[in-house]
C-alpha positions as CSV (number, residue, x, y, z in Angstrom):
1,M,10.3,15.7,-13.6
2,L,7.3,15.5,-15.8
3,E,5.4,12.3,-16.4
4,H,6.8,10.0,-19.1
5,D,5.0,7.5,-21.2
6,H,7.8,5.0,-21.3
7,L,10.5,3.7,-19.1
8,S,13.7,2.1,-20.4
9,R,13.3,-0.8,-18.0
10,F,10.2,-2.0,-20.0
11,H,10.4,-3.3,-23.5
12,S,6.9,-2.3,-24.2
13,H,4.1,-0.4,-22.5
14,R,1.9,-3.5,-22.8
15,H,3.8,-6.2,-21.0
16,S,2.1,-9.5,-20.1
17,L,0.7,-9.3,-16.6
18,C,2.2,-12.7,-15.9
19,Q,5.6,-11.0,-15.9
20,P,6.7,-9.0,-12.8
21,L,8.1,-5.5,-13.1
22,Y,11.3,-6.6,-11.5
23,Q,12.4,-9.6,-9.6
24,S,15.1,-9.5,-7.0
25,P,17.2,-12.6,-6.4
26,R,17.3,-11.6,-2.7
27,H,13.6,-11.3,-2.3
28,P,11.8,-13.5,-4.9
29,L,8.2,-12.6,-5.6
30,R,7.1,-16.1,-4.9
31,K,8.6,-19.1,-3.3
32,P,8.8,-21.4,-6.3
33,L,9.6,-24.5,-4.4
34,I,6.4,-24.1,-2.3
35,V,4.3,-23.4,-5.3
36,A,5.8,-26.4,-7.2
37,L,5.2,-28.7,-4.2
38,S,1.6,-27.4,-4.0
39,A,1.1,-28.2,-7.6
40,L,2.6,-31.6,-7.2
41,A,0.2,-32.3,-4.2
42,V,-2.8,-31.3,-6.3
43,S,-1.8,-33.6,-9.2
44,S,-0.7,-36.5,-7.1
45,F,-3.3,-36.5,-4.4
46,G,-6.3,-34.8,-6.0
47,I,-6.4,-31.9,-3.5
48,S,-8.3,-29.0,-4.9
49,S,-6.4,-25.7,-5.3
50,M,-9.1,-24.1,-3.1
51,A,-8.5,-26.5,-0.3
52,A,-4.7,-26.1,-0.6
53,A,-5.0,-22.3,-0.4
54,E,-7.3,-22.4,2.6
55,D,-4.7,-24.6,4.5
56,T,-1.7,-22.6,3.4
57,P,-0.5,-19.4,5.3
58,P,0.3,-16.6,2.8
59,A,3.9,-16.5,4.0
60,Q,4.4,-20.0,2.5
61,V,3.8,-18.5,-1.0
62,F,4.9,-14.9,-0.6
63,D,8.2,-13.7,0.9
64,L,6.9,-11.9,4.1
65,T,10.0,-12.2,6.1
66,T,10.3,-8.4,6.5
67,W,6.7,-7.6,7.1
68,K,4.2,-7.4,10.0
69,L,0.4,-7.2,9.6
70,T,-2.2,-4.8,11.0
71,L,-5.7,-6.2,11.2
72,P,-9.1,-4.3,11.5
73,M,-10.0,-6.0,14.8
74,D,-9.3,-6.2,18.6
75,V,-9.6,-9.8,19.5
76,D,-7.5,-9.5,22.7
77,G,-9.7,-6.6,24.0
78,D,-6.8,-4.2,24.7
79,D,-8.6,-1.3,22.8
80,D,-5.9,-1.4,20.1
81,V,-5.8,-3.0,16.7
82,D,-4.4,-6.5,16.5
83,E,-1.0,-6.8,15.0
84,I,0.8,-10.0,13.8
85,S,4.5,-9.8,14.3
86,V,7.0,-10.9,11.6
87,G,7.6,-14.2,13.3
88,E,3.9,-14.9,13.8
89,L,3.0,-13.9,10.3
90,Q,5.0,-16.8,8.8
91,S,2.2,-19.2,9.9
92,Y,-0.7,-16.8,10.1
93,Q,-3.9,-16.5,8.1
94,H,-7.4,-15.1,8.8
95,P,-10.4,-16.7,7.1
96,D,-12.1,-13.3,6.5
97,Y,-9.5,-10.7,6.2
98,Y,-6.1,-12.2,5.2
99,Y,-5.8,-15.4,3.2
100,L,-4.8,-17.1,0.0
101,N,-7.5,-17.6,-2.7
102,D,-7.8,-20.6,-5.0
103,N,-5.0,-19.1,-7.2
104,N,-2.6,-18.7,-4.3
105,N,-3.1,-14.9,-4.5
106,L,-3.0,-12.9,-1.3
107,V,-6.3,-11.4,-0.4
108,F,-6.7,-8.4,2.0
109,V,-10.2,-7.5,3.1
110,T,-11.2,-4.5,5.3
111,P,-14.7,-3.7,6.5
112,N,-15.8,-0.1,6.6
113,S,-16.7,-0.3,10.3
114,A,-13.9,-1.8,12.2
115,F,-11.1,-1.2,14.6
116,T,-8.4,1.4,13.6
117,T,-4.9,2.4,14.6
118,P,-4.6,5.3,17.1
119,N,-3.5,7.8,14.4
120,S,-6.1,6.9,11.8
121,S,-9.9,7.0,11.3
122,N,-9.7,4.3,8.6
123,A,-9.5,0.6,9.1
124,R,-6.9,-1.5,7.4
125,T,-5.6,-5.0,6.7
126,E,-2.1,-3.9,5.7
127,L,1.5,-5.1,5.8
128,R,4.1,-2.8,7.4
129,Q,7.7,-3.2,6.4
130,M,10.1,-4.3,9.2
131,L,13.6,-4.5,7.7
132,A,15.1,-6.3,10.7
133,G,12.7,-9.2,10.1
134,A,11.9,-11.4,13.1
135,D,14.6,-10.0,15.2
136,D,12.7,-8.9,18.4
137,A,15.6,-6.8,19.6
138,F,14.4,-3.9,17.5
139,G,11.1,-2.0,17.8
140,P,9.3,-0.5,14.8
141,K,11.0,2.9,15.3
142,A,14.5,1.5,15.4
143,P,16.8,2.5,12.5
144,E,17.4,-1.2,11.8
145,Q,13.7,-1.5,10.8
146,N,13.4,1.5,8.5
147,F,15.0,3.2,5.5
148,A,16.1,6.8,5.0
149,L,17.0,9.1,2.1
150,A,20.6,9.7,1.2
151,S,20.3,13.3,2.4
152,H,19.3,12.2,5.9
153,P,22.0,13.6,8.3
154,E,22.3,10.1,9.9
155,A,21.6,8.0,6.8
156,D,24.3,5.4,7.7
157,R,22.4,4.4,10.8
158,Y,19.4,3.0,8.9
159,A,18.9,-0.4,7.5
160,Q,19.1,0.9,3.9
161,I,19.1,4.0,1.8
162,G,15.7,3.9,-0.1
163,G,14.4,0.7,-1.4
164,Y,11.8,-0.7,-3.8
165,L,8.3,-2.1,-3.6
166,D,6.8,-4.0,-6.5
167,A,3.2,-5.2,-6.7
168,T,0.9,-6.8,-9.2
169,L,-2.7,-6.7,-8.0
170,R,-6.4,-6.1,-8.6
171,V,-9.0,-4.4,-6.6
172,D,-12.1,-6.6,-6.4
173,H,-14.3,-4.3,-4.2
174,V,-14.5,-0.8,-2.7
175,A,-17.1,0.6,-0.3
176,E,-20.3,1.3,-2.1
177,R,-22.3,3.3,0.4
178,T,-21.5,6.6,2.1
179,D,-23.5,9.6,3.3
180,K,-20.7,11.9,2.0
181,P,-20.1,11.0,-1.6
182,D,-18.3,14.3,-2.3
183,R,-15.5,13.5,0.2
184,A,-12.3,13.0,-1.8
185,A,-11.5,9.7,-0.3
186,A,-15.0,8.2,-0.7
187,Y,-15.2,4.9,-2.5
188,S,-11.5,4.4,-2.4
189,V,-8.8,2.1,-1.0
190,V,-5.0,2.7,-0.5
191,I,-3.0,-0.2,-2.0
192,G,0.5,0.9,-1.3
193,Q,2.4,3.6,0.7
194,I,5.6,5.1,1.9
195,H,5.0,6.2,5.4
196,A,7.3,8.5,7.4
197,G,7.8,7.8,11.1
198,K,5.9,9.6,13.8
199,D,8.7,10.2,16.2
200,E,8.7,12.5,19.3
201,A,12.4,12.5,19.5
202,V,12.7,13.7,15.9
203,L,10.0,16.3,16.5
204,A,11.9,17.6,19.5
205,Q,14.8,18.6,17.2
206,D,12.5,21.2,15.8
207,N,13.6,20.8,12.2
208,G,10.1,20.1,10.8
209,F,10.4,16.4,10.7
210,G,8.9,13.5,12.7
211,H,5.2,14.2,12.0
212,G,4.4,10.8,10.6
213,N,3.2,12.1,7.2
214,E,3.0,10.1,4.0
215,P,5.1,11.0,1.0
216,L,3.2,8.4,-1.1
217,K,-0.2,6.9,-1.0
218,I,-1.4,4.9,-4.1
219,Y,-5.2,4.8,-4.4
220,Y,-7.9,3.0,-6.4
221,K,-11.3,4.8,-6.4
222,K,-14.5,3.8,-8.1
223,F,-17.9,5.4,-7.8
224,P,-20.8,2.8,-7.6
225,D,-22.4,3.9,-10.9
226,H,-19.2,4.1,-12.9
227,E,-18.0,1.5,-15.3
228,T,-14.4,1.8,-14.2
229,G,-12.3,3.4,-11.4
230,S,-9.3,5.6,-11.2
231,V,-5.7,4.9,-10.0
232,F,-3.8,7.9,-8.6
233,W,-1.1,8.7,-6.1
234,N,-0.9,11.4,-3.5
235,Y,2.0,13.2,-1.9
236,E,1.3,14.7,1.5
237,R,3.1,18.0,2.3
238,N,5.4,17.4,5.2
239,L,4.0,19.8,7.7
240,E,2.6,19.6,11.2
241,K,-0.9,18.1,11.7
242,D,-2.7,21.4,12.4
243,D,-1.1,23.3,9.6
244,P,-3.9,24.2,7.1
245,E,-1.3,23.8,4.2
246,R,-0.8,20.1,5.2
247,I,-2.8,18.6,2.3
248,D,-2.4,15.8,-0.2
249,V,-1.3,16.8,-3.7
250,S,-2.9,14.3,-6.0
251,H,-1.6,13.0,-9.4
252,A,-3.8,10.9,-11.8
253,V,-2.4,7.7,-13.3
254,W,-5.4,6.2,-15.1
255,G,-8.7,8.2,-14.9
256,N,-8.9,11.0,-12.4
257,D,-7.0,12.2,-9.4
258,W,-8.9,12.1,-6.1
259,S,-10.9,15.2,-6.7
260,G,-12.4,14.0,-10.0
261,S,-15.9,12.6,-10.2
262,E,-16.2,11.8,-13.9
263,D,-16.6,8.3,-15.1
264,P,-13.1,7.3,-16.4
265,G,-14.6,4.9,-19.0
266,E,-12.0,3.1,-21.1
267,A,-9.2,5.2,-19.6
268,G,-9.9,3.7,-16.1
269,I,-9.3,0.4,-14.4
270,A,-12.2,-1.9,-13.8
271,L,-12.8,-3.8,-10.6
272,G,-11.0,-7.1,-11.0
273,E,-8.6,-5.8,-13.6
274,S,-4.9,-6.4,-12.9
275,F,-2.3,-3.7,-12.9
276,R,1.1,-3.2,-11.4
277,Y,3.1,-0.5,-9.6
278,R,6.8,-0.2,-8.8
279,V,8.0,2.3,-6.2
280,E,11.7,2.8,-6.2
281,V,13.4,5.3,-3.9
282,K,17.0,5.7,-5.0
283,D,19.2,8.2,-3.1
284,D,16.7,11.0,-2.6
285,V,14.4,10.4,-5.6
286,M,11.2,8.5,-5.7
287,H,10.5,6.8,-9.1
288,L,7.0,5.5,-9.7
289,T,6.0,3.2,-12.6
290,F,2.4,2.0,-13.3
291,A,1.6,-0.6,-15.9
292,S,-1.5,-2.5,-17.1
293,D,-2.3,-4.3,-20.3
294,G,-4.3,-2.1,-22.6
295,H,-3.3,1.1,-20.9
296,P,-0.3,3.4,-21.3
297,T,2.5,2.9,-18.9
298,R,2.9,6.0,-16.6
299,T,6.0,7.1,-14.8
300,F,6.7,9.9,-12.3
301,E,9.7,11.2,-10.4
302,Q,9.8,13.3,-7.3
303,N,12.8,14.3,-5.2
304,L,11.7,13.6,-1.6
305,A,14.5,15.8,-0.1
306,D,13.2,19.1,-1.5
307,N,9.9,20.8,-2.3
308,V,9.8,20.4,-6.1
309,G,6.9,18.4,-7.4
310,P,6.9,15.9,-10.3
311,D,6.0,18.7,-12.7
312,G,9.2,20.5,-11.8
313,E,7.4,23.3,-10.0
314,V,8.5,24.5,-6.5
315,D,5.7,24.0,-3.9
316,E,6.3,27.0,-1.6
317,A,3.9,25.6,1.0
318,D,5.8,22.3,1.5
319,H,8.8,21.7,3.8
320,P,11.8,23.0,1.8
321,H,13.7,19.8,2.5
322,G,10.7,17.5,2.0
323,Y,11.2,14.3,4.0
324,A,15.0,14.4,4.2
325,G,15.1,14.3,8.0
326,D,12.5,11.4,8.4
327,W,12.8,7.7,8.5
328,M,10.4,5.7,6.4
329,Y,8.9,2.3,5.6
330,F,6.7,0.7,2.9
331,K,3.1,-0.5,3.4
332,A,0.9,-2.6,1.2
333,G,-2.5,-4.2,1.4
334,S,-6.1,-2.8,1.9
335,Y,-6.3,0.5,3.7
336,N,-10.0,1.3,3.4
337,Q,-10.6,5.0,3.1
338,C,-14.0,5.0,4.6
339,N,-13.9,7.0,7.9
340,T,-15.1,4.7,10.7
341,K,-15.8,7.3,13.3
342,P,-19.5,7.4,14.0
343,E,-19.7,11.2,14.0
344,S,-18.1,11.4,10.6
345,G,-21.1,9.9,8.7
346,A,-18.6,9.1,6.0
347,C,-19.3,5.3,5.7
348,L,-22.0,2.9,6.3
349,G,-21.4,-0.4,8.2
350,T,-22.5,-2.3,11.2
351,G,-19.2,-3.8,12.4
352,V,-20.7,-7.3,11.9
353,W,-18.7,-8.8,9.1
354,E,-21.4,-11.0,7.6
355,T,-23.8,-8.1,7.4
356,D,-21.3,-5.7,6.0
357,Q,-20.1,-8.1,3.4
358,Q,-23.7,-8.6,2.2
359,H,-24.2,-4.8,2.0
360,G,-20.9,-4.2,0.2
361,D,-19.5,-2.2,3.1
362,Y,-15.9,-3.2,2.7
363,A,-12.7,-3.1,0.5
364,Q,-11.0,-6.1,-1.0
365,V,-7.6,-6.1,-2.7
366,V,-5.9,-9.2,-4.2
367,F,-2.1,-9.3,-4.8
368,S,-0.7,-11.9,-7.2
369,E,2.9,-10.5,-6.8
370,L,4.5,-8.6,-3.9
371,D,8.2,-7.9,-3.6
372,S,10.5,-5.5,-1.8
373,G,14.1,-5.0,-1.1
374,P,17.1,-2.6,-1.4
375,V,17.9,-0.7,-4.6
376,E,20.8,-2.2,-6.5
C-alpha cells in the first residue's frame, strides 16, 4: 500500500515524545519500580543520576529478558565478536559501548574500526531478539527463539507469528570521515532491523529461502556538512548472495532515501533529535510507523510473503513469495555502516577507542524507550 500521513492508532501526528507509540502490559517499556527506587535513592541519599546510571546495568531499567547483545570487540581472543547471552545481559554493562546515561537512557556506541560478525563488514553494538529468553536449551536458530510469517508452511513451530518492535531514540553521532563519501551507506547507522535467518537446512530445501537477508533495515544518515540527516528504511530482495538483483530497495521517511545527497534541511532529523518507530508484523504484513514532533507521521505497509512493494507495484526481480519460508528476529541498537575491512577504504579509524572517539570515527545511538512482543 502507499504511504499514509496518518494512522488511526495516533490521535495526532505530533504526539509528545514522552509518550510511547504503544505499551504492552506483557513487556513494559521501562521497569517502573526500578526507576522509582532510583529516584527515591537520589532524593534520599543525594546520589547523582550520573552515578546511579553508571552503576546500573541497562537491564534493570529496560526489559531485556528476550535479547542478547553483540559487541564490536573480541576480548576473549577467539577471533569472533563477543556476545553477551540473555542471562548475562541482565547484569551487564560496558563503560564505552553499552551503558545507561545520566537520564537512564540506553546508549549504544560502535567505533568504525572494530571486530565484526562473520557475515558482515560492519561493526555493531546491537541487541538480537531471543524469544526463548534465558533458556539455554535453545540455540539462536531454534524455532523457539524466532518468529515466522503466517504463510510459513510450519508457522506453528515458531515462538510467535510476527511481532512488534517499538523504539524512541535519538542518534547523537555518525561516522564523519570516509574515503568513499559516494557510497550509499556512508555516514549512516542502522537503528532497527528485521533479520531473516541464515540457515543451511532451509537452503537445502531449494525453495529460495535461508539466505539470511534483511526484509527491514531502518537507517539514519547525515553528511558532515549538512544541518540535518535523513531517516529511511530499506527492504532487501530475498535472493542468493551472488545474485546481482539482490539489492536494497530504499524508502525515504524524513529527508532522502539512501541514494540522496541533498541537505534535508527542515525536512530532516538533526543529531540529538528524538524520533520513534514502530514495526509491527501481523500475519504476513509489515506495518511501519515513524513519528517525531514537528514532522509528519509516516506509515508504510508491505506484505512480506509476496513481491509487491509498499507502492503496490510488483517487483519482478524479488522472490515471488518474499520471506514466507524464512524465520526471523528483530534487532536494535547501533549497527555502524562504515565498512571495517582495510581494503575497502570506506571508513577511517585506528581501532583504538580513545583515538577514534576524538576523531569522530564512531556511531552513537541513544534509546529512551525500547519494547517488543507478540502482536495482539
